[in-house]
PQR file with spaces between the fields and no chain letter, atoms N, CA, C, O and H, PARSE charges and radii, in Angstrom:
ATOM       1  N    UNK     1     121.016  120.623  127.940 -0.4000 1.5000
ATOM       2  CA   UNK     1     121.298  119.426  127.158 -0.0000 2.0000
ATOM       3  C    UNK     1     120.864  119.658  125.714  0.5500 1.7000
ATOM       4  O    UNK     1     119.875  120.334  125.431 -0.5500 1.4000
ATOM       5  N    UNK     2     121.628  119.083  124.838 -0.4000 1.5000
ATOM       6  CA   UNK     2     121.263  119.170  123.436 -0.0000 2.0000
ATOM       7  C    UNK     2     120.177  118.133  123.138  0.5500 1.7000
ATOM       8  O    UNK     2     119.929  117.225  123.930 -0.5500 1.4000
ATOM       9  H    UNK     2     122.432  118.534  125.068  0.4000 1.0000
ATOM      10  N    UNK     3     119.547  118.289  121.992 -0.4000 1.5000
ATOM      11  CA   UNK     3     118.499  117.326  121.619 -0.0000 2.0000
ATOM      12  C    UNK     3     119.088  115.928  121.417  0.5500 1.7000
ATOM      13  O    UNK     3     118.430  114.929  121.705 -0.5500 1.4000
ATOM      14  H    UNK     3     119.748  119.027  121.348  0.4000 1.0000
ATOM      15  N    UNK     4     120.318  115.858  120.927 -0.4000 1.5000
ATOM      16  CA   UNK     4     120.967  114.559  120.734 -0.0000 2.0000
ATOM      17  C    UNK     4     121.249  113.895  122.089  0.5500 1.7000
ATOM      18  O    UNK     4     121.081  112.684  122.230 -0.5500 1.4000
ATOM      19  H    UNK     4     120.853  116.670  120.694  0.4000 1.0000
ATOM      20  N    UNK     5     121.667  114.669  123.065 -0.4000 1.5000
ATOM      21  CA   UNK     5     121.913  114.125  124.397 -0.0000 2.0000
ATOM      22  C    UNK     5     120.613  113.648  125.037  0.5500 1.7000
ATOM      23  O    UNK     5     120.591  112.610  125.699 -0.5500 1.4000
ATOM      24  H    UNK     5     121.803  115.653  122.950  0.4000 1.0000
ATOM      25  N    UNK     6     119.551  114.385  124.847 -0.4000 1.5000
ATOM      26  CA   UNK     6     118.249  113.974  125.375 -0.0000 2.0000
ATOM      27  C    UNK     6     117.774  112.675  124.739  0.5500 1.7000
ATOM      28  O    UNK     6     117.170  111.834  125.405 -0.5500 1.4000
ATOM      29  H    UNK     6     119.569  115.228  124.309  0.4000 1.0000
ATOM      30  N    UNK     7     118.049  112.516  123.448 -0.4000 1.5000
ATOM      31  CA   UNK     7     117.690  111.265  122.774 -0.0000 2.0000
ATOM      32  C    UNK     7     118.484  110.099  123.350  0.5500 1.7000
ATOM      33  O    UNK     7     117.958  108.995  123.498 -0.5500 1.4000
ATOM      34  H    UNK     7     118.540  113.199  122.907  0.4000 1.0000
ATOM      35  N    UNK     8     119.754  110.347  123.676 -0.4000 1.5000
ATOM      36  CA   UNK     8     120.570  109.300  124.282 -0.0000 2.0000
ATOM      37  C    UNK     8     119.997  108.890  125.639  0.5500 1.7000
ATOM      38  O    UNK     8     119.869  107.703  125.936 -0.5500 1.4000
ATOM      39  H    UNK     8     120.181  111.243  123.556  0.4000 1.0000
ATOM      40  N    UNK     9     119.658  109.878  126.450 -0.4000 1.5000
ATOM      41  CA   UNK     9     119.105  109.594  127.773 -0.0000 2.0000
ATOM      42  C    UNK     9     117.777  108.849  127.632  0.5500 1.7000
ATOM      43  O    UNK     9     117.511  107.904  128.373 -0.5500 1.4000
ATOM      44  H    UNK     9     119.762  110.843  126.209  0.4000 1.0000
ATOM      45  N    UNK    10     116.953  109.272  126.689 -0.4000 1.5000
ATOM      46  CA   UNK    10     115.673  108.604  126.451 -0.0000 2.0000
ATOM      47  C    UNK    10     115.890  107.145  126.048  0.5500 1.7000
ATOM      48  O    UNK    10     115.185  106.257  126.527 -0.5500 1.4000
ATOM      49  H    UNK    10     117.169  110.041  126.087  0.4000 1.0000
ATOM      50  N    UNK    11     116.853  106.899  125.177 -0.4000 1.5000
ATOM      51  CA   UNK    11     117.183  105.527  124.779 -0.0000 2.0000
ATOM      52  C    UNK    11     117.676  104.713  125.973  0.5500 1.7000
ATOM      53  O    UNK    11     117.271  103.565  126.156 -0.5500 1.4000
ATOM      54  H    UNK    11     117.426  107.621  124.787  0.4000 1.0000
ATOM      55  N    UNK    12     118.546  105.307  126.778 -0.4000 1.5000
ATOM      56  CA   UNK    12     119.095  104.604  127.944 -0.0000 2.0000
ATOM      57  C    UNK    12     117.972  104.244  128.923  0.5500 1.7000
ATOM      58  O    UNK    12     117.944  103.136  129.457 -0.5500 1.4000
ATOM      59  H    UNK    12     118.875  106.239  126.629  0.4000 1.0000
ATOM      60  N    UNK    13     117.052  105.179  129.154 -0.4000 1.5000
ATOM      61  CA   UNK    13     115.922  104.904  130.039 -0.0000 2.0000
ATOM      62  C    UNK    13     115.058  103.777  129.487  0.5500 1.7000
ATOM      63  O    UNK    13     114.627  102.892  130.227 -0.5500 1.4000
ATOM      64  H    UNK    13     117.075  106.080  128.720  0.4000 1.0000
ATOM      65  N    UNK    14     114.813  103.816  128.191 -0.4000 1.5000
ATOM      66  CA   UNK    14     114.011  102.775  127.550 -0.0000 2.0000
ATOM      67  C    UNK    14     114.654  101.406  127.650  0.5500 1.7000
ATOM      68  O    UNK    14     113.973  100.407  127.886 -0.5500 1.4000
ATOM      69  H    UNK    14     115.163  104.535  127.590  0.4000 1.0000
ATOM      70  N    UNK    15     115.967  101.359  127.470 -0.4000 1.5000
ATOM      71  CA   UNK    15     116.674  100.079  127.565 -0.0000 2.0000
ATOM      72  C    UNK    15     116.618   99.524  128.984  0.5500 1.7000
ATOM      73  O    UNK    15     116.372   98.334  129.183 -0.5500 1.4000
ATOM      74  H    UNK    15     116.520  102.170  127.278  0.4000 1.0000
ATOM      75  N    UNK    16     116.845  100.376  129.951 -0.4000 1.5000
ATOM      76  CA   UNK    16     116.812   99.915  131.336 -0.0000 2.0000
ATOM      77  C    UNK    16     115.413   99.436  131.726  0.5500 1.7000
ATOM      78  O    UNK    16     115.282   98.437  132.432 -0.5500 1.4000
ATOM      79  H    UNK    16     117.045  101.343  129.789  0.4000 1.0000
ATOM      80  N    UNK    17     114.382  100.124  131.282 -0.4000 1.5000
ATOM      81  CA   UNK    17     113.011   99.714  131.577 -0.0000 2.0000
ATOM      82  C    UNK    17     112.731   98.358  130.912  0.5500 1.7000
ATOM      83  O    UNK    17     112.108   97.484  131.515 -0.5500 1.4000
ATOM      84  H    UNK    17     114.489  100.936  130.708  0.4000 1.0000
ATOM      85  N    UNK    18     113.194   98.192  129.673 -0.4000 1.5000
ATOM      86  CA   UNK    18     113.003   96.925  128.959 -0.0000 2.0000
ATOM      87  C    UNK    18     113.708   95.776  129.695  0.5500 1.7000
ATOM      88  O    UNK    18     113.115   94.718  129.908 -0.5500 1.4000
ATOM      89  H    UNK    18     113.700   98.902  129.184  0.4000 1.0000
ATOM      90  N    UNK    19     114.979   95.986  130.082 -0.4000 1.5000
ATOM      91  CA   UNK    19     115.729   94.940  130.780 -0.0000 2.0000
ATOM      92  C    UNK    19     115.050   94.574  132.101  0.5500 1.7000
ATOM      93  O    UNK    19     114.961   93.401  132.465 -0.5500 1.4000
ATOM      94  H    UNK    19     115.461   96.844  129.908  0.4000 1.0000
ATOM      95  N    UNK    20     114.577   95.591  132.802 -0.4000 1.5000
ATOM      96  CA   UNK    20     113.890   95.356  134.071 -0.0000 2.0000
ATOM      97  C    UNK    20     112.637   94.505  133.855  0.5500 1.7000
ATOM      98  O    UNK    20     112.402   93.544  134.587 -0.5500 1.4000
ATOM      99  H    UNK    20     114.649   96.543  132.507  0.4000 1.0000
ATOM     100  N    UNK    21     111.843   94.858  132.859 -0.4000 1.5000
ATOM     101  CA   UNK    21     110.610   94.122  132.559 -0.0000 2.0000
ATOM     102  C    UNK    21     110.912   92.689  132.149  0.5500 1.7000
ATOM     103  O    UNK    21     110.276   91.751  132.629 -0.5500 1.4000
ATOM     104  H    UNK    21     112.033   95.639  132.264  0.4000 1.0000
ATOM     105  N    UNK    22     111.882   92.524  131.263 -0.4000 1.5000
ATOM     106  CA   UNK    22     112.232   91.177  130.795 -0.0000 2.0000
ATOM     107  C    UNK    22     112.758   90.304  131.927  0.5500 1.7000
ATOM     108  O    UNK    22     112.410   89.127  132.013 -0.5500 1.4000
ATOM     109  H    UNK    22     112.399   93.286  130.873  0.4000 1.0000
ATOM     110  N    UNK    23     113.588   90.865  132.789 -0.4000 1.5000
ATOM     111  CA   UNK    23     114.117   90.089  133.918 -0.0000 2.0000
ATOM     112  C    UNK    23     112.975   89.622  134.820  0.5500 1.7000
ATOM     113  O    UNK    23     112.964   88.476  135.269 -0.5500 1.4000
ATOM     114  H    UNK    23     113.871   91.822  132.719  0.4000 1.0000
ATOM     115  N    UNK    24     112.033   90.495  135.077 -0.4000 1.5000
ATOM     116  CA   UNK    24     110.903   90.107  135.927 -0.0000 2.0000
ATOM     117  C    UNK    24     110.055   89.024  135.262  0.5500 1.7000
ATOM     118  O    UNK    24     109.591   88.096  135.924 -0.5500 1.4000
ATOM     119  H    UNK    24     112.042   91.426  134.712  0.4000 1.0000
ATOM     120  N    UNK    25     109.858   89.147  133.962 -0.4000 1.5000
ATOM     121  CA   UNK    25     109.084   88.132  133.240 -0.0000 2.0000
ATOM     122  C    UNK    25     109.787   86.782  133.283  0.5500 1.7000
ATOM     123  O    UNK    25     109.160   85.754  133.541 -0.5500 1.4000
ATOM     124  H    UNK    25     110.235   89.901  133.423  0.4000 1.0000
ATOM     125  N    UNK    26     111.078   86.790  133.031 -0.4000 1.5000
ATOM     126  CA   UNK    26     111.849   85.543  133.026 -0.0000 2.0000
ATOM     127  C    UNK    26     111.886   84.943  134.433  0.5500 1.7000
ATOM     128  O    UNK    26     111.710   83.736  134.597 -0.5500 1.4000
ATOM     129  H    UNK    26     111.588   87.624  132.821  0.4000 1.0000
ATOM     130  N    UNK    27     112.112   85.774  135.438 -0.4000 1.5000
ATOM     131  CA   UNK    27     112.176   85.276  136.820 -0.0000 2.0000
ATOM     132  C    UNK    27     110.878   84.586  137.215  0.5500 1.7000
ATOM     133  O    UNK    27     110.896   83.586  137.933 -0.5500 1.4000
ATOM     134  H    UNK    27     112.254   86.754  135.305  0.4000 1.0000
ATOM     135  N    UNK    28     109.764   85.111  136.753 -0.4000 1.5000
ATOM     136  CA   UNK    28     108.478   84.501  137.125 -0.0000 2.0000
ATOM     137  C    UNK    28     108.293   83.122  136.491  0.5500 1.7000
ATOM     138  O    UNK    28     107.447   82.346  136.937 -0.5500 1.4000
ATOM     139  H    UNK    28     109.749   85.924  136.170  0.4000 1.0000
ATOM     140  N    UNK    29     109.074   82.813  135.457 -0.4000 1.5000
ATOM     141  CA   UNK    29     108.953   81.538  134.769 -0.0000 2.0000
ATOM     142  C    UNK    29     109.981   80.503  135.237  0.5500 1.7000
ATOM     143  O    UNK    29     109.882   79.325  134.893 -0.5500 1.4000
ATOM     144  H    UNK    29     109.761   83.443  135.095  0.4000 1.0000
ATOM     145  N    UNK    30     110.958   80.943  136.014 -0.4000 1.5000
ATOM     146  CA   UNK    30     112.020   80.035  136.443 -0.0000 2.0000
ATOM     147  C    UNK    30     111.571   79.197  137.630  0.5500 1.7000
ATOM     148  O    UNK    30     110.882   79.678  138.529 -0.5500 1.4000
ATOM     149  H    UNK    30     111.038   81.900  136.293  0.4000 1.0000
ATOM     150  N    UNK    31     111.974   77.938  137.612 -0.4000 1.5000
ATOM     151  CA   UNK    31     111.612   77.014  138.680 -0.0000 2.0000
ATOM     152  C    UNK    31     112.737   76.812  139.688  0.5500 1.7000
ATOM     153  O    UNK    31     112.486   76.395  140.819 -0.5500 1.4000
ATOM     154  H    UNK    31     112.534   77.546  136.882  0.4000 1.0000
ATOM     155  N    UNK    32     113.951   77.097  139.297 -0.4000 1.5000
ATOM     156  CA   UNK    32     115.103   76.933  140.190 -0.0000 2.0000
ATOM     157  C    UNK    32     115.217   78.193  141.058  0.5500 1.7000
ATOM     158  O    UNK    32     115.481   79.280  140.542 -0.5500 1.4000
ATOM     159  H    UNK    32     114.154   77.435  138.378  0.4000 1.0000
ATOM     160  N    UNK    33     115.020   78.048  142.367 -0.4000 1.5000
ATOM     161  CA   UNK    33     114.994   79.225  143.253 -0.0000 2.0000
ATOM     162  C    UNK    33     116.249   80.102  143.181  0.5500 1.7000
ATOM     163  O    UNK    33     116.153   81.330  143.190 -0.5500 1.4000
ATOM     164  H    UNK    33     114.805   77.165  142.785  0.4000 1.0000
ATOM     165  N    UNK    34     117.418   79.472  143.110 -0.4000 1.5000
ATOM     166  CA   UNK    34     118.662   80.243  143.067 -0.0000 2.0000
ATOM     167  C    UNK    34     118.752   81.082  141.799  0.5500 1.7000
ATOM     168  O    UNK    34     119.173   82.239  141.833 -0.5500 1.4000
ATOM     169  H    UNK    34     117.496   78.475  143.103  0.4000 1.0000
ATOM     170  N    UNK    35     118.355   80.488  140.689 -0.4000 1.5000
ATOM     171  CA   UNK    35     118.385   81.200  139.413 -0.0000 2.0000
ATOM     172  C    UNK    35     117.339   82.307  139.398  0.5500 1.7000
ATOM     173  O    UNK    35     117.600   83.411  138.920 -0.5500 1.4000
ATOM     174  H    UNK    35     118.013   79.548  140.662  0.4000 1.0000
ATOM     175  N    UNK    36     116.146   82.006  139.927 -0.4000 1.5000
ATOM     176  CA   UNK    36     115.085   83.013  140.003 -0.0000 2.0000
ATOM     177  C    UNK    36     115.549   84.211  140.831  0.5500 1.7000
ATOM     178  O    UNK    36     115.328   85.362  140.455 -0.5500 1.4000
ATOM     179  H    UNK    36     115.934   81.109  140.315  0.4000 1.0000
ATOM     180  N    UNK    37     116.191   83.924  141.954 -0.4000 1.5000
ATOM     181  CA   UNK    37     116.691   84.986  142.825 -0.0000 2.0000
ATOM     182  C    UNK    37     117.736   85.853  142.111  0.5500 1.7000
ATOM     183  O    UNK    37     117.729   87.077  142.238 -0.5500 1.4000
ATOM     184  H    UNK    37     116.371   82.989  142.259  0.4000 1.0000
ATOM     185  N    UNK    38     118.609   85.219  141.380 -0.4000 1.5000
ATOM     186  CA   UNK    38     119.647   85.939  140.626 -0.0000 2.0000
ATOM     187  C    UNK    38     119.018   86.880  139.598  0.5500 1.7000
ATOM     188  O    UNK    38     119.419   88.038  139.479 -0.5500 1.4000
ATOM     189  H    UNK    38     118.614   84.224  141.277  0.4000 1.0000
ATOM     190  N    UNK    39     118.045   86.381  138.868 -0.4000 1.5000
ATOM     191  CA   UNK    39     117.399   87.196  137.833 -0.0000 2.0000
ATOM     192  C    UNK    39     116.569   88.316  138.475  0.5500 1.7000
ATOM     193  O    UNK    39     116.479   89.412  137.920 -0.5500 1.4000
ATOM     194  H    UNK    39     117.719   85.441  138.964  0.4000 1.0000
ATOM     195  N    UNK    40     115.973   88.051  139.621 -0.4000 1.5000
ATOM     196  CA   UNK    40     115.245   89.100  140.338 -0.0000 2.0000
ATOM     197  C    UNK    40     116.203   90.200  140.794  0.5500 1.7000
ATOM     198  O    UNK    40     115.857   91.381  140.768 -0.5500 1.4000
ATOM     199  H    UNK    40     116.046   87.162  140.072  0.4000 1.0000
ATOM     200  N    UNK    41     117.387   89.813  141.204 -0.4000 1.5000
ATOM     201  CA   UNK    41     118.397   90.807  141.587 -0.0000 2.0000
ATOM     202  C    UNK    41     118.818   91.637  140.385  0.5500 1.7000
ATOM     203  O    UNK    41     119.059   92.838  140.507 -0.5500 1.4000
ATOM     204  H    UNK    41     117.668   88.854  141.224  0.4000 1.0000
ATOM     205  N    UNK    42     118.904   91.002  139.228 -0.4000 1.5000
ATOM     206  CA   UNK    42     119.228   91.739  138.003 -0.0000 2.0000
ATOM     207  C    UNK    42     118.140   92.775  137.701  0.5500 1.7000
ATOM     208  O    UNK    42     118.441   93.901  137.305 -0.5500 1.4000
ATOM     209  H    UNK    42     118.708   90.026  139.129  0.4000 1.0000
ATOM     210  N    UNK    43     116.879   92.388  137.889 -0.4000 1.5000
ATOM     211  CA   UNK    43     115.765   93.316  137.662 -0.0000 2.0000
ATOM     212  C    UNK    43     115.870   94.501  138.613  0.5500 1.7000
ATOM     213  O    UNK    43     115.654   95.645  138.213 -0.5500 1.4000
ATOM     214  H    UNK    43     116.634   91.474  138.210  0.4000 1.0000
ATOM     215  N    UNK    44     116.199   94.228  139.864 -0.4000 1.5000
ATOM     216  CA   UNK    44     116.347   95.309  140.840 -0.0000 2.0000
ATOM     217  C    UNK    44     117.493   96.237  140.471  0.5500 1.7000
ATOM     218  O    UNK    44     117.398   97.453  140.639 -0.5500 1.4000
ATOM     219  H    UNK    44     116.375   93.299  140.189  0.4000 1.0000
ATOM     220  N    UNK    45     118.571   95.662  139.971 -0.4000 1.5000
ATOM     221  CA   UNK    45     119.727   96.478  139.563 -0.0000 2.0000
ATOM     222  C    UNK    45     119.355   97.377  138.393  0.5500 1.7000
ATOM     223  O    UNK    45     119.734   98.548  138.365 -0.5500 1.4000
ATOM     224  H    UNK    45     118.649   94.675  139.834  0.4000 1.0000
ATOM     225  N    UNK    46     118.619   96.840  137.431 -0.4000 1.5000
ATOM     226  CA   UNK    46     118.199   97.665  136.287 -0.0000 2.0000
ATOM     227  C    UNK    46     117.235   98.762  136.743  0.5500 1.7000
ATOM     228  O    UNK    46     117.225   99.855  136.177 -0.5500 1.4000
ATOM     229  H    UNK    46     118.311   95.889  137.454  0.4000 1.0000
ATOM     230  N    UNK    47     116.433   98.473  137.757 -0.4000 1.5000
ATOM     231  CA   UNK    47     115.543   99.509  138.304 -0.0000 2.0000
ATOM     232  C    UNK    47     116.368  100.624  138.944  0.5500 1.7000
ATOM     233  O    UNK    47     116.047  101.802  138.789 -0.5500 1.4000
ATOM     234  H    UNK    47     116.441   97.586  138.216  0.4000 1.0000
ATOM     235  N    UNK    48     117.431  100.257  139.664 -0.4000 1.5000
ATOM     236  CA   UNK    48     118.314  101.254  140.280 -0.0000 2.0000
ATOM     237  C    UNK    48     118.996  102.109  139.216  0.5500 1.7000
ATOM     238  O    UNK    48     119.095  103.328  139.356 -0.5500 1.4000
ATOM     239  H    UNK    48     117.693   99.300  139.791  0.4000 1.0000
ATOM     240  N    UNK    49     119.461  101.463  138.159 -0.4000 1.5000
ATOM     241  CA   UNK    49     120.121  102.195  137.070 -0.0000 2.0000
ATOM     242  C    UNK    49     119.138  103.156  136.425  0.5500 1.7000
ATOM     243  O    UNK    49     119.484  104.302  136.138 -0.5500 1.4000
ATOM     244  H    UNK    49     119.381  100.473  138.046  0.4000 1.0000
ATOM     245  N    UNK    50     117.894  102.687  136.192 -0.4000 1.5000
ATOM     246  CA   UNK    50     116.857  103.538  135.613 -0.0000 2.0000
ATOM     247  C    UNK    50     116.654  104.778  136.489  0.5500 1.7000
ATOM     248  O    UNK    50     116.608  105.903  135.991 -0.5500 1.4000
ATOM     249  H    UNK    50     117.613  101.756  136.426  0.4000 1.0000
ATOM     250  N    UNK    51     116.534  104.552  137.798 -0.4000 1.5000
ATOM     251  CA   UNK    51     116.314  105.676  138.717 -0.0000 2.0000
ATOM     252  C    UNK    51     117.494  106.636  138.728  0.5500 1.7000
ATOM     253  O    UNK    51     117.312  107.848  138.846 -0.5500 1.4000
ATOM     254  H    UNK    51     116.571  103.638  138.203  0.4000 1.0000
ATOM     255  N    UNK    52     118.702  106.097  138.604 -0.4000 1.5000
ATOM     256  CA   UNK    52     119.891  106.957  138.552 -0.0000 2.0000
ATOM     257  C    UNK    52     119.889  107.831  137.313  0.5500 1.7000
ATOM     258  O    UNK    52     120.126  109.036  137.392 -0.5500 1.4000
ATOM     259  H    UNK    52     118.849  105.113  138.508  0.4000 1.0000
ATOM     260  N    UNK    53     119.618  107.218  136.163 -0.4000 1.5000
ATOM     261  CA   UNK    53     119.524  107.992  134.916 -0.0000 2.0000
ATOM     262  C    UNK    53     118.439  109.046  135.026  0.5500 1.7000
ATOM     263  O    UNK    53     118.647  110.203  134.659 -0.5500 1.4000
ATOM     264  H    UNK    53     119.425  106.239  136.099  0.4000 1.0000
ATOM     265  N    UNK    54     117.285  108.647  135.530 -0.4000 1.5000
ATOM     266  CA   UNK    54     116.139  109.557  135.638 -0.0000 2.0000
ATOM     267  C    UNK    54     116.472  110.703  136.597  0.5500 1.7000
ATOM     268  O    UNK    54     116.076  111.848  136.380 -0.5500 1.4000
ATOM     269  H    UNK    54     117.116  107.708  135.828  0.4000 1.0000
ATOM     270  N    UNK    55     117.199  110.373  137.647 -0.4000 1.5000
ATOM     271  CA   UNK    55     117.596  111.396  138.618 -0.0000 2.0000
ATOM     272  C    UNK    55     118.518  112.455  138.038  0.5500 1.7000
ATOM     273  O    UNK    55     118.591  113.569  138.557 -0.5500 1.4000
ATOM     274  H    UNK    55     117.521  109.443  137.823  0.4000 1.0000
ATOM     275  N    UNK    56     119.222  112.115  136.968 -0.4000 1.5000
ATOM     276  CA   UNK    56     120.112  113.086  136.328 -0.0000 2.0000
ATOM     277  C    UNK    56     119.330  114.180  135.608  0.5500 1.7000
ATOM     278  O    UNK    56     119.856  115.260  135.339 -0.5500 1.4000
ATOM     279  H    UNK    56     119.163  111.209  136.547  0.4000 1.0000
ATOM     280  N    UNK    57     118.086  113.891  135.305 -0.4000 1.5000
ATOM     281  CA   UNK    57     117.275  114.892  134.606 -0.0000 2.0000
ATOM     282  C    UNK    57     116.794  115.908  135.599  0.5500 1.7000
ATOM     283  O    UNK    57     116.090  116.847  135.230 -0.5500 1.4000
ATOM     284  H    UNK    57     117.658  113.014  135.524  0.4000 1.0000
């Protein structure tokens, strides 16, 4: 991989980690169970994406 490609992967990993963290933070503040569940699922999806990107390395 070139250094530019590695920077892209690093950015992608950082974004997915950020989205995962934010979703978990927001879900913990939601009072509507259905909405909380939806946002928790989003956090899990971002965790899966993070692992997929990381697995490519």
